[in-house]
N, C-alpha and C positions, 0 to 999 in steps of 0.2 A: 478819648472818644470811643464810641461803640456804634455798631450798625448790624443790620440783619439782611440776608439775601433772600432770594425767592425760595430757596430750600429751607428757610428758617434757621440757617446757620448763623451763629453770632460771631462778629469780628470785633477785635479790640486792639487799639494802639498800645504798644507795650515797649518797655525799655529795650528788649532784645529784638523786637521785630513785630510782625503782624500775628496776632493770636486768632486761631479759628477754633470754635467749639461747635460740634455737631450734635450735641445732646448726650454723647457718650465719651468722646475723646477730645482732648485739647491737642492742637497741632501748632507749632511755632514755625513761621516763615521768617528767617533772619532778614534784617534790613539790608537793602542793596549796598549801602555805604557804611554799614556797621555803626549806625547812629540810632538814637531813640526816635521811634515813630511817635509823632505828636498828635496826628489827626487821622481819621478814617471816615469814609463815607461810601456806602453801598449804593450804586446807581446802575440799575439794569443788571447785566451779568458781569459788571466790573466792580472791583473794590479799589477805590481811590485812596491813596495814603500820602501824607506829607511828613517830612522829617527835616533834618539839617541840610539846607541847600539842595534839596531833592524832593520832587513830587512826581507822581505817575499813577499807574493803576496795575492791579493784579487781575489776571484772567485765568479761568480754569482750563486746564488742558484735558485731553480726552481720557487720560488716566486718573482724573479726579484731583490732581494737584494744581496748585497755583503757580503761575509764572509772572514775573514782574516786567512791565514795560515802562520805561522812563519817558515822561513828557518834558521835564525840565531840561533834558539833554539838548532839545531843539533851541532853547534860549539860554544856554549855559553862560554865555558872556553877559547876559542882562540881569542875572541873579546877583543880589547884593551879598557881600561877604558876611558870614555868620548869620545869615537869614534862616529862620525856621518857620515851617508852615504849621500854624496852630489850629486852623479851622478849615473845613471844606464844606461848601454849600452847592446846591444845584438849583438852577432856574432854567426851565425848558431845556434847550440843548447846550447851555453854557454851564461849565463847571468852574466854580470860584474857589481859588486857593488863597487863603488869607494868612499873611505873616503880620508881624507887629509894625512893619514899615510899608507894605504894599498889598495890593489885591491883584492877583493874576486871574484873568478871565479867559478860559479856554473854550473855544468853539469845538465841540466834539464832532460836529459834522464837517466843518471846513478845515479843522486842524490849526486855526489861527489863534494868536494870543493878543489880548489887550491888557495893558498894565495900568493900574490906577495907583498913583503914589501921592497920598495926602501930605499936607504940610507937617503934621505931627503924628505921633504914634497912634496905632489903631488898637483900641481896647478889644473889640470883638465885632464880628459881622453876624447878621441875622437874616433869615429868610422867612417871610410870611407868605400868605397865600399868593399874592401877586406882586411882591416887591422884595428888594434886597436892601438892607440897611446896615450901617456900621457907625460906630462911635469913635471919635478921635479924642485924644487927651487935650482938654482945654478949649475945644471948639464946639462940640455938641453932636447932634445926631444927623447923619447924612443918608441920602437914598441914591442908589445907582440907577440912572435912566439913560438909555442909549449909549451905554459905556462910559458915562461921565457922572461925576459926583455932584449932588444938589443938596444944599443944607436944608434939612427939614425943620430943625428947631435948635436954637442956641439958648434955650431957657437955662438960667443959672443952675437949676436942679439937675439938668442933663449934662451940664458942663462939670459941675462939682462932684456928682455921684457917678460911680462906675456902673454902667449897665451890664448886667449879667444875663438877662433874659428879656426877650421882646416877642410878644404874641399878639396877633391880630384877632379881634372879635367884631361883633356887629356894631359896637360903640366906638371903634377905633383901635388904638393900640394899648396893650397892657405892658407896662415897663417894670421890670424887676431890677432894683438896684442892689449894690453889694451890702450896704449897711442900713439903708433908709426905707426898706420895704417896697411896696408897689405904688406905681403911678398910672393914671389913665391919661392918654393923649388923644384928643379929638378936635379936629378942625383948628389946630394951632393952640388949643388950650390944654394945659397940663394940670391935673388935679391929683391930690393924694388919695389913694384907695386904702382905707383902713381894714386890716384883717386881724384875726384872733392871734396871729403869730407875730405881730409887729414888735411886741416887747421882747420876745425871744430872739427874733431876727436882728434886732438892734444890737444884741450882744454877740451875734454870730457874723462871721464873714461868709456871705452867700457867694458861691463860686459858679454854680450851674443851676439852670431852670429847665424843667420839662413839662410841657402841657400834656396832661393825661387824656385818655380817650373819653372819660366821663366828664370832662370839662374842668377837672381839678388840676392842681399843680403839685409838682414835686420839686423841692428846693434842696440842693446839696450845699452843705456848709464845709468850711475848712476845718472847723474844730467842734462842731456841734451836730454831726450826723446829718440826717435827712428829715425834712418836714414834709408830710403829705397833707395838703389842704384841699378842702372841697372847693367847688367853683364859687361858692359864696365867701370863701376866705376862712372857713373854720378849720381848726386842726383836727384831722382824722387820726393821724399817727405821728409820733415823733420817734424815729428809729435812731438809736445810738448804739455804741459798743456794748453798753450794759443790757441792751435789749436784742442783741444778736448780730449787729454789724461787726465786721472784722476790725474796723477802726472808724474814727469819727471824721475823717477827711474824705468828703465825697467830691471828687474832681469832675465827674461827668455823670449824666443820667440819660437813660434810654428806655423807652417803652416799646416792647416787641409786639408782634401780631396777636399774641395770646394775652396781652395786657399785663405782662409781667414787667416789673421795673428792674432794670439792670443798673447797678451803681458801680462806677469806676472809682475805686478808692486810691488813696495814696500808695497803697501796696495791696493789690488783690482786687477781686471782682465779687460782688454779691448780687444775688437775684432774689427779688421779693415778689411772691405770688399775691399781688394785691387783690385779685378777683377770686382767690381760693376760698372754697367753702370751709377750709380748715384754718383755724386761728389758734396759735399756741401761746401759752403762758409758761415761760421758763423762769424758775427760781434759781438765779445764779448765786444768790447769797447763801443758799443752803439752809435758810431758816425754816422754810416750809417743809422740805424733804419730799419723800415719795408719797404720792397720793394713793390711798387704798380705798377711799369711799368719798362720795360727794352727793349733795342733795340741795335743791332749791326749796327753801321753806320760809314762808312769810316774807318773801322778797329778799331773803338773806341767802347768800351762797355759802354753804358749809363744805369744807374739805377736811377729811380725816386722813392724817398722815402718820408716818412713823415718829413724828415729833409731837403729835397731839392733834387737837381740833382747832381749826381756824375758820374765821367767818369774815364776810364783808357784805356791804350793800351791793347787790348784783347790778343795780342800775346806776351806781355811783362810780367814782374813780378813785376812792380812797383805797389804801392797801389793806391786806388781810390783817385781822386782829386775832391774837391768840385767846382761846376760851380758857380762862383760868381753871385750874384743877384737873385739866385733861392731859397733862404732860405724859408722854409715853405713846405706845402703839395704839392707833385706832383701827379696828377691823371693819366696822360697818356703821352705816347711818340708816335709820328706818323711821319714816314719818307715818304715823298712824293716828287717825281721828284727831288731828290737831296737835299731837304730841310728837316731838322728835326724840328718838332714842339713839344713843351712841353705844355701840359694842366696842369695848376697850379691853386692853390687856389686863387692866385691874378690875374689870367688872362692867356694870351697866350704869350709864348716865342718862338723865333726862335733861335736854337742852332747852333753855328758854332765852331767846335773844343771844347775848354774848356770855351767858352764864350757864353753868352746868351743875347738876345735883346728882350725886351718886346714890343709886337705889339698890345696888347689889355689888358686893365686894368679895364674895366667897371664891370666885374663880373668874378667869378671863372669859369674855363673851364674844362668840363668833357672829351669829346671825339671829334674826327674829322671824317668827311666823305667827300668823293669826289662827284662831280656832274658829271653825265654821259655826255660825249660829250662837256664838258666845263672845260678844264684843268686849266684855270686860276681862278677858283672859288673853295672854300672849305667851307663846313658847319661845324660849331662847336656848340656842346651842352653846354650851360652855366647854371649857377644857376637860371637864369630868362628867359629861352627860348632858341631860336636858332638864331645865328648870322652868317654873311657871311664874309669870308676873300677873298680878291682879290689880284692877282699878277699883278703888273704894272712895266714894265722895269726890271723884274727879282726880284722885291722886293714885299714882302707880307705885306698887311696892312688890318685893319678893314674897312669894307665897310658899312654894315648896319645890323640892327637887324630886323628879320622877325616878323612882328606884328601878333597878333591873338592867341599867345600862350605864357603865362607868367610864366609857371611852370618850375621847374628844369627839365632839359633834360639830364639825365645821359646816357640813351640808346635811340638812334633814328636811323632810316634807311629810305632811299628813296625807294618808291614803283614806280608803273607805273604812268605816267601822272602827275608828280609833287606832288604825295601824300607822305606825311611824316608820318611814324608810330613811336609813342613815347611810351616808358614804364616808368611809374612813380610808384615807389615802394609803395607809400601810396595812390595813386589815381587810378591806373590801367592803361589800354592801351587806347591810343588816336590815332585818325587819323585826320590830317589836310591837306587841299589842299593849295598849294601856287601858286602864279602867275608865269609866265614864267621868270620873272626877279628876283625871290626869294626876294621880298620885303614885300609882304603882304600875310597873311594866312587867310583862310576862310573855312566855313563848318566844324568846329570842331566837331568831334564825339567821345564820350566816349563809349567804348565797355563794354557791360554788361557781356560778356563772351569772353575769359577767364577772371577770376577775378584777382584782385591784389594779390600779394604775397610777403612775406619777401624774400629778396635776389633774386628777379625775374630779368630776363635779356632778352634782345632782340637783335638780330643780323641778318645779311643777309649772307646766305651761298649758293653758287651755284645758285644764282638768286632767292632764296626763303627766305622770312623773317620768322624767327622762334622766338617764345616767350616761355620762360621756367619759371615755378615756381613749387611749391611743388605738384600741381595738374597734372603735366606732361609737355610735350613739344608739342606746337601747331604750325602749319604752316599756312601761309596766303594763302587762295585761291584767286588768282588774278582776277578771274571772279566775284565771289560773294563778294570779299573783306571782308570775314569772316575768323576767325581763326578756324582751324579744328585740332583735336588731332592727333598727329603722334604716332601711336602705337609702332612703332619700336624704336624711340628715347625715348619715355616715359617709356619703359621697364627698363631703367637703374635707374629709381627712385623707382623701386619696393622695397618692404621689408624695408621700412623706410630708404632708402639709401640717401635721399635728404639732401643736405646741402646748395647748392647754385644753382640758375638758371643762373649764369653768363656764357653766351655763348661767346666763344672766337674763332675767325677765324684768323689763323696766315698767314704769307706771303707765305706759301707753300700750301695754300688752304686746310687746315685741320680744322675741327670743334672740339673744346675741351670742355669737360664738367667734372667738379670735383664732385665726390660723396663721401659718407662716407668712403668707403673702396677702391675706385679705382679712377684712372685718365683715362677717356675715350676719345678717339679721333676717328673721323670719316673722311674718305676720299672718294671721288667719286669713284664708281666702274669703272674698266677699261673695262669690258666686259658687263656691265649692267647699267641700270639707277639708281640702288639702291646704298645705302651707305654701305661702309665696316667698320665694327666696330673693334677697337683694344682696348685692355684693359691693363693698366699698374697697377699692384697690389700694389700701394702705398696708404695707408689710409690717411685720412685727419688729423689724430692724429700725423702723422709723417711729412706730408708736412708743417704743421704749418703755413698755409696761412690765411690771413684775409678773413673770410667768406663773400661772396658777392663781394670781390675785388681780387679774384684769377687772376693771370696773368701769361702768358707764351709767350715766343718769340723764334723764330728760329734764332740760331746764327751760324749754319752750316747745311749742308744737312741733318744730322741725330741728331744733338745736339740741345737741347732746354733748355732754362733757365726759371726757375719757381721761382718767388719771395716768400719770407717767412717773418715772423715777425722779424726775426733776421738775415737776409741776403738773400741768395738764394741757389739753387742747380741746377745742370745741369743733364740732362738725355740723354743718347744715345739710341734712340728708336730701332736702329738696333741691339744693343747688349742686349736688355732687354728680354732675353729668360729665362723663369723660369725653373729651373731643375725639373725633375719629381721625387720628393722625395718619400720616403717610410715611411709609418706610422707604428708605433709600439705601442703595448699595454705594458705599463711600470709596471702596478701594478693592482692586483685584490684583493680586500679586502671584507670581509663579517663580519657582526655583527648582533647580536640580537638587538631588539628594545631597545635603550638606553644602549646597551652593548659596550664593547671595541672591535674595529675592529681587525681582524687577517688576515694575508696575506695568499693568496692561490697560488698554482703553476700556472704560466702563460704559461708554455711550453706545457701543456697537458690540457685535459678537466678536469673540476672540479665537485665535488659533495659536496653539502652543506646540513647540517641538516636543517630541516624545521624551527627550532627556529632561525637559522642564515640566514634568507631569505631577508636581506637587503644587496645588492651587489653594490659595487662601482668600477668603472673602471677608470683608468688613462691612458692616451695615449698621444703621442707626434709625431711631425715631427722634427727630429733633424736637423734643418736648422738654420743658423746664419746670414742670410742676414737682415740687419737693415730695409730695405724697403719691406720685404716680410712678409705679415701678413697671417698666416695660419688660415683657418676656418675649423670646423669639423662638420660632420654629423654622426649620429649613427642610428642603427636599431636593435631592439631586436626581432628576430624571436621567435614566441611563445606568443608575447604580442602586437607587433606593425606590421602594414602592410606597412607603408611608412617611408621613411627616415625623420629624424628630420630636422628642419630648421638649416641653417648654423649658427655656433656660434664659438666664439674664446675660449670658455671654453674647457679645456682639461681634465675635470673630469665630470663623470655623475654617478648619484646614482639612483638605482631602489629599491624602498622600498616595503616591504611586498609582495614579489613575491609569487604567488601560486605554489604549487608543480607541477613539470613537467620538460620537457627538453627545453632548450633555446639555441639560438646561438646569441651572441652579435657581431655585425659588426660595424666597424667604418672606415670612410674614411676622407680624408682631401682635401680641395680645396685651391690651391695656385695660386693666379691670376685667370685666367680663365681655369686652368687645375686641374683635380683631381689627387690625388696621384696614383702612379703606381700600388698600391695594395689596397686591402680591408682587414684590420686586423680582424681576427675572433677569438672568444673564445667560445667554447661549454661548457655548464655546465648544471647540473641537480640540481634542488631543490628537495630533498628527501621528500617523504610523511611524515607527522607527524606520531609518533608512533601509534596513534590510527587509521591510515589509511594504514599501511603497510600490506603486504600480510599475514604475520604471524598474525597480529591483525585481519585481515579479516577472516583468518582461525579460529582463536579463536572465533571471533564473530559468524561464521557459526556454530562452535561446540556448543557455548553457546546458539545460536538460536535453534539448533536442540535439545539440552538438555531442553531448555526452552519450545520448542514446545512439546517435549515428556511429560514434566511435566504438561504443559497446557492441552495437550490432555488427559493425565492421570487424571488431575484435573477435566477436563470436563466430562470424562467418569465417574469418581467417583461422580461428581456432578449429572450427569444425572442418574447414577445408584441409587444414593440416592433419587433423585427426583422420579425415577421409583418406588423404594421401598416405598418412602413416599406416592406416588400415590396409590400403591398397598395397603399400610397400611391404607391410608385414605379410599380407596375403601372398604378394608376389614372392616375398622371401620364403614364405612357407611352401609356396608352390615350387620355388627353386630348390628349397631344401628337400621337398618331397621328390622333385625330379632328381636332385643329387642322390637322395637316398635310393630312389629307384635305379638311377644310373649305377650308384655304388652296388645296389643289390644285383643289378644286371651285370656290372663288372665283376662282382663277387661270383655271380653265377657263371659269367664267362671265364673268370679266373679258375673257378672250381672246374668248369668244363675243360679249360686249358690244362689245369693241373691233372684232371682226369685223362685228358688227351696225352699230356706229357707222360703221366704215369703209364698210360696204355702203351705209348710209343717206347717209353723206357722198358716196359715189360716186353714189348715186341723186340726192342733192341737187345734187351737182356736174353730174351728167348732166342733171337737170331744169333746173338754172340755165343750163347750156350750151344746153339746148334752148330755154329762154326767150330766152337771148341770141341764139341763131341765129334764133329766130322773130321777135324784135324787129328783129334786123338785116335779116331778109328783108322784114319788113313795112315797115321804114324804106326799104329799097331799092325796094320796090314803090311806096311812097308817093312817093319821090323820082322814080322813073321815071314815075309818073303825072303828077306835076307837070311833068316835063320834056316829056312827050309830048303833053300836052293843050295845045291852042291857046287853049282857052277856059278860063281859070282859074275862071270862075264856072259852069262846067258843073256842073249839079246832080248829075248822075250821078257825075261825078268827085268832087265834094265829098262826095257820100254815101259813096263808096268810101274817100276819104281820112279821113272822119270815122270810118268803121268801123275803118279801120286804126288810127287814133289811140286808139280805145277799146281795141283789142286790145293796143296797146303801152303802155297806161297803166301808168306805173311804180309807181303806188301799189298797184295790184292785184297787179302783179308782185311788189312788195316784200312785201305781206301774205302772198301764197302762199309766197314764199321764206322769210319769217320763221317761218311756221308749220312749214314743213319743217325749217328750221334748228334751231328749238327742239326739235323731236323728235329731231334728230340730236345736237345739242350743248346739252343741257339746262343751264340756269342760266348759260351763258356771258355772255349779254347782261346778266343781272342782276349778275354778278360784275364785268364791265367797267364797268357803270354805277355800281356801288358804289365801285369803285376810282377812277373819274373821273366824279364827278357832273355836271361841266360839259359832258359830251358830249351833242350833239344827236342826234335820231333819225337824221339823215343820217350823223353820225359813227358811230353804232352800226351803221348799215347798211354803212358802209365797213369797219368792224371785222369784221363778219360775213363780208364778202366776202374780206377779207384773211386771216381764220382758215381760209377754204377754200383759202388759198394761191393766190388768183387774181391774175393780173397786172393792171397798170393798164389794159392794153389790153382785158383781158377784163371789167374792172369798168366801163369807160366806157359800154358799151351798156346795162348794167344800171341805170346812173344816168342814162342818156340825156344824157350829157355827153361832152365830148371827153376824150381821154387826158390832155391837159395839165391840164384841170380836175381830173382824178383825181389827178394829181401834186400839184397845189396843195392838194387836200383832204388828201392824205396828209401833206403838210408841216405843214398847220395841225393835223392830228390829233397829230402828234409833239409839237408845241408844247403842246397841251392836256394831253397825257399827261406832259409835262415829261421827255421822254426825253433821255438824254445823246447826245452825238454818236456815241459808239462803239456805242451800243445800237441794234440794228435794230428797226424797227417791227414787222415781220412776226414776228420771233423772239419779241418781247415778248408779242404777241397770242397766238401759239401756246402760250406758256408759262402763260397765265392758266388 
């Protein structure tokens, strides 16, 4: 079974689970109990499914994925062993689950179950506009009313024939049986309804029936594909494996909102665009081959292929017939004045009915062109130039070859004054002038611009010659005879859309161009001189035409036939209106770099941690037209300013987004129309933890704390620097003071030294004075003793006695000692402490020696001879224990 939800997604019951198709991607949701899902029904926003001993519903979560909710769990003990749910119906608020043995009626509002168990097996249950029916084996057709079964009809035909489809109309019920076709049931009467398909259906086992929106029927068979009938019972199509189905066993049928027919096959799913303006004919046998040309002539459809020329009655159903004698490559078909010409690899044929007569065989023939004002002449482009065909007595024949141009002439057109313009794919564009009789060519010119190009083409449309290649479309200026670029026509080759420059003009005066994604045709404007552009959104990948050999022909006022590599297809340009589809965002996932993606809600705006700043969007247009190719554009506000280029990709990933708010927008282009909406998703990439408001507050606090400590540190530093400077200044001051004190002390010492020296000089002078006085007194005493004759002369003795008193060395020493101590304080103490064994006389000698007196000067002071002084000095050295090298005076001066 299959179904469709409000978003136009398609759901199918599958061996592995529930299949979901959104127009772009298939997604499988595994069965809850790992069994085959047998039935599916979309009701509101729920997808109900039934399988082996299990039924329930799937509901979409905020992230876009489905989650399963079991209903059968509530009545697990009442479900029969091995029971499978084969069908699901809806009637108002009740959901009906049908197995082969029972019908479970679930009240979706109250949550209660009612179970109907017929006496025999149930073939199938059906829901019409206002009733629910089911058929049981061997009993007939029943209707459920008030939760109970009521026999509607026990007619033998309804008992013996298995009902596979039941539809209500104004005349009652239409009943489709498995082998015996249709019946009508009205007011208790059952009558056979004969259709065109009865004979075929009698040989087929019909398994499923679908009422179509146009009143017709689709019938799925077990081994004979699908029959599409009109509401009158006529066969419109018989779809089989040979005509495109994947296989011939159609187990279920479903018509979607766009009137496409979905076919659930024994293995696989097919979709048929019943309302499509495109209808294809595929030659699976390979007999027909690649179609290079086609034309409708005298009610006969002719197709020229690489296998030859084929024809059939266009309004009949018979297959194509081969036109004898045309085996080989057909390049063109040209109908002119009641005659059909065939350009062939072996020459030129005139075709009449299903017969062909060759009229030219010297070279292969590409195309044909008429000569203005000369109805009995035709020009044809050949492998080796251009030749002329002439009509005489109603018969066409080869007349001559135009000299002067010997190259292959696949595309050529006549300009003014017998100028012929030729496009050669490998050599470029040429112009050659011919004489009035079309026998001789002259003045051949090769154009430097426009240049040659692969699949280039040349044609005349509305009196203007156009040349097209990958560089654009160029038109001939009749005055200058130069080609000038046509900006309007060249625009269709923008964005690498070029596939072929093959320009085709049909018999309705339309100019056709095939590009990568579209078929473009131009028609003359009715109210202006410009061209009107029309776009058919059929991409080259689906047209399957030979590049450079695209061909299209008009077979009715609005129907055109386009040749392909395996047949052809027709399009009705009046019905080719593209629906204005709605684009949907199907999934939003986020992940960290190299991390596992997780799904985010798509129904509301999202917030993603900074670590998960890689965001992926999936989107789709739920459309199922084979020949509609949707392209997408996206814009991310907050990062981009312009829409992206159109792309068929339905997924986009943004990596490593910065923190901030964004709005993702996506739209689709189908044909030349944009989707009716622009899907949006707003989301925010949160700041990293280190950039959040809390983190910033913490940073501010830390900064303030840091500033406080830095400030405090600076203060402490500067305080220490200040203290250090003060200390250094104090130290400098102290040093300065010390230096000053030292200077002062030095000055004082110098003064003291000067004072000492002065006192020493005074002492020395005083001592010298004493010495001189004593010497004088001694001389006087000696002279008195020498001059007196009477030694006992009292007067003389008195004088001598006075003299002796004045030279008393003890008094002299005491005076000297006092003066010496004033001059050299503590010397005598130091020398006495250093040498305790020194006698007073020794100390006296030391004092005299400290004054640096000679022995001669010391002798009078001690009142001894010089020799005695020397002896004293010797003895003093010994007491002081001085070495031989050490001088006595130097030692005493150093103390």
